[in-house]
N, C-alpha and C positions, 0 to 999 in steps of 0.2 A: 779665504774663508777658512775658518778653523771647525774641525770634526772633533768631537769628545770621543775618546775610543776608553773603552771599559778593560782595564788591564787584566780582571780575572777571566775575562772572557774570550778577548780580543776581538770583541763586537761592536760595533757603533753604537753609542747609545740613543735608544729609540727604535732600533732597528728590530723589527719582528722576526720571530725564527719561523723558518719553513713551515708550510702547512703538512703535515704528516698525511700520508697515504691513504686510501681507504681501507687496507687489510690492517695498518696500525691502529686507525680509528676504531675497526670493527674489533680489535683485539682489547684496545683500552675499553671500550664502552661493555665489553661482555665481564671483563674485571670489575669495573665500577658497578654494573648493575647486575651483577650475577643473581642475586637474590629475587629480584622483579623477574627477570628471565625466566626464572625456575617457576615462578608463580604463575605465570602467563602461558607456560610451555603446554599444560594441559587444554587448556582454551583453545591454543592455536592447532593442536593437534586435531581436537574433536571437529574444529571448524572445517580444517583442511578434509578430513574423512567424509564429513556430511554436507560440506557445501562446495568446496573447491575442487575437488574431485570429481563428482557428479555434475559440476559445472564444466568442467575441462571434457568429460566425457562426452556430455549432451552435444557441446560444440562439434567435437570431433564426429558425431554422429550425423550432425546437419550437412557435413560435407561427404557424406556416403548417401546409398539409396538403401539403408536398412530397413528390414520390414520384418514380420514375423515369419515370412517364407525363406528368409536367405540369411538370418542369423544363427548362432551356434545355438544348439538345442540336444537335449537327451529326449528320446523316445523311448521307453523302457530299459533296455541294455544297450540300446544303439546311440552313440553319439556323432552327431552330425556335425559338421563343420560350417563356420561362416562361409557365405560366398558373395556376400554385397561387395560393392566396389567402390572407389573414390570419384565422386561426380563433381566436387569443387563446388562453386556457390549457384549450382542449378538448382537446388529447392527453395534457395531465397528468391531467385529469378522466376521460378513457377508460381511461388506465393504471392509475389508482388506483382508481376507482369504477365503471369501466364494466361491462357484462354478462360479460364476459370477463377480468376484472380478475385473478383467483385463477390463472387457468391462464396468463395472459400474463404477469404481474408477481409476485404474491403467493407464489405456489410458488417460483417462482425465488428471489423475494429469502430466503424462509426457508431455502431449500438453501445460498443465498451465505453467508447469516449462520452455520450449521451448520458448512459448509467452512472458513470463515476461523476459527471458533473452535477447533475440531478441529485443523485443519493448524498454527496458531499455537501452541497447547497442547503438540501432539507437537512440534514444533520446539523449543520452550523447553526442554521435558523432557528429550528425549534430548540435546539439544545441550548443556545444562547437565552430564548425567551424564557425556557424553563429555570436557567438558572439565574437569570434577572429576579425571576419570581421567588425560588427558594432563598434569594439572598436576603430578601425582605424577613424582618422579624413580625412573625405571626404565630400563633397556635398551631401545634400538630406539625411543625415544619419537619422534624425528625422523622415522623411518620409517613408524611409524603416523599421525603429522600429517599427512604427504604423503598416503596412501593414502586417509584420512578427507575430505581436500579435494578429491580427484579428482571427485566427484558434483557439486560446486559449479564447478570449474574446465571441466569437458566443457560443451560448447554445449548448450542445453535440448533443441533439435530433436533433437540425436544422442540425449540421454538418452530421450527419450519416444518415440521411434521405437524404440530397442531395448526398452524395455518393452513396446511395442506388440507386437512381434514376440512377447517371452517370453511375454504374457499371451494370445496368440492360442491357439486351439482344438488345436491341434498345437503348440504353445510349449514352452520348457522348462519353465514353472512346471506347466502342467497335465500334462504327462509325468512330472514327478517326483513329483505327487501321485498319478497312476495307478500309479506303480510302488509307493507306499505303501499302497496300496489306501484312498485317502482321497477322497472326492469332487471332481471339478473343476469349478470354477463357471464361468459363462458371464461371464466378466470385461469381454468388450466388448459385451455382450448384454443382460444383465439389468441393470435399472436399480439395485438394491442394489449388485451387485458393480460395475457402472461407478462408481458414487460411492466403494466402498471402493477400488477401483483407483485413482481419481483421488487421494485422499487419500494413499493410499500413495507414488505416484510423486512428488506435490507434498512429501512429509516427506522423500522420499529426495533430492530437489533442493534443500531449503531447510534441512536440519539442519545441512551445512557452515557457512554463515555464522553461524547461531546458534553454533555451538561456538566458532569462531574469535573472535566479538566478547566472548563470554563468558569464554573463555580469558585475553584480553587483559584482562579486568576482574579474573580471579582473580590474575595476575600482578602487578596494581597494589595489590593489599592489602597492608599492611605484615604480614610475619612476627610482628612482635613481639606483635601482637594474638592470634595463634593461642599463642604461648609463654605470655602471661599468662592465656590462658583455661584453657590446659592447667594451669598450677601452681595456679590456683585451683580445680582439679579437675572441669573441665567435660568432659562426653562427647562424642565425635564429633558426635552430632546437636546437642548444646547449641552448639559451636563452629560449623557449620554455620548451624544458627538466628539464632545472636547475632552472629556475625562475618562469615561468607560472604554470607548474602544482604543485610545491609546494606550491606555493601562492594560488592556487584553492583548497587545500587539504581539508581544513576544510568544504568548499563550496560544494565541489565534494562529500564527504561521506555524508552530509546532504541530497541533492537531488537525490542520487543515492537509499539511503534509503526510500525516500519517493517514489521514482519511483518502487520500488519494490514491496514497499506495495498497493499503487495506481493500479498498473498494476495487480498485483496478482488477486486484488478485482475488477478487470474492469467489472463491469457489463453492463454498459448501451450499450457500443459499440459491443458487442457481440449480445446482445439482442435484440436492435434496428436495428441492421444490419442483422440478420437472423431470429430472433424469436427463435419458435422452429423446425425450417426447415433444420437445419445443425447439427445433431447428434453428428458427428466426430469433429466439430469445437467448439463445446461448452468448456468452461473453468469449473474450478471446482465450481465456485461459482454459474454460470449460470445453471449448469446441477443440483445442490443444488435446486437452483428455481424451476426446471423442476419438480423434484420429489416432492416437496412439494405443488406445485400450478398448474402444467401444465400437470397433468397427472389424473386418476381415477383407482381407489382410490387416493386421495394424500395421501401420505406416511409423515407426519410429522416427525416422530422418524429418520428416515434416513435421510431426509433434514435437521434436528437439528444436527445429527451426522456428516453430511458432514460441517456443519457452524463450529463446535467445532474442527474438524480434520483441517480446514484452519486456524482457529486461532492460533492452537497449532504449524503449519507447519511455522507460521509467527513470533511467539514468538520465537522457535529454532532459526530461521535464522536471527533475530535482534541480540539474545545474542551472536552468534559467530560472526557475522558482527562487533558488538561493542567490541568484545574482541579481533578481527583481528587487528580492527584499533588502539586499545590501545597499543596492543603488538608492532605493525609498529611504533607508537608514541615514546613508551620506545627505540627502536631500534635505532630510527633519533636522540633523545636527546644522546643516547650514541656516 
């Protein structure tokens, strides 16, 4: 067998050069993409200061017994040093399996899951219905679009305080129910109606975003697909099922994922609507805030542990959700 040799380099023809080491590849990347790295450096620094450092410090706190009584603080001219100690994973064990685990974590976890599922389902269902209506050609469509976007455009605290006044005992809602001789619920006092009110207010605030996103997806679907389906004798439901829904697949997967993340961490609506007066209506993120800032002594370690658990739940859900979408896409491609 004859092997061709390159006389200039002394290497066999077709033989590849050895792969450079990581340091050499890093230097080469820095020289080649120097301008790109310079442009993203400010963003990386800001994210590191505002996100990565607090996250790392919060995780460190979860491994201690830090609270407002043993952390470093200044009282007048006196500086008190921190006396908290390292406890390992005891905080996580206490939250998940401790004697009060159900009252402090699992009950709020179950309610948070139910809250997220119901809110996202209502957001998507109502948003899709309104998007289908606004996608039709009728008089005054622009005006109706503007009106339906207002709940999303108004600041959240204004919307929530408005609903709080309307749902009060002497508010507009109960006054109207009394006029119709219907029972007037204790929206801000009874646990069931507190949860119902929270879902109602969150639906009011979240539907416009879903509606606008799905409306954009509807307008990107080629009209020729509907024309071809209609010529084949497809009914309105069949056109919706086999043309509209597949055409909205990419948009729907994105907005549902965003909706789950935002709703799971929806702090403003629960906190502004009830404050700390509705312990059974608190979701995990507001309960974590209560542990860290709404009680005495403030339990920083447990509050931080709740935050890490929230992050872990969302990471697990996102990974399974993306895998499920990828698997469905592969099946459709086959």
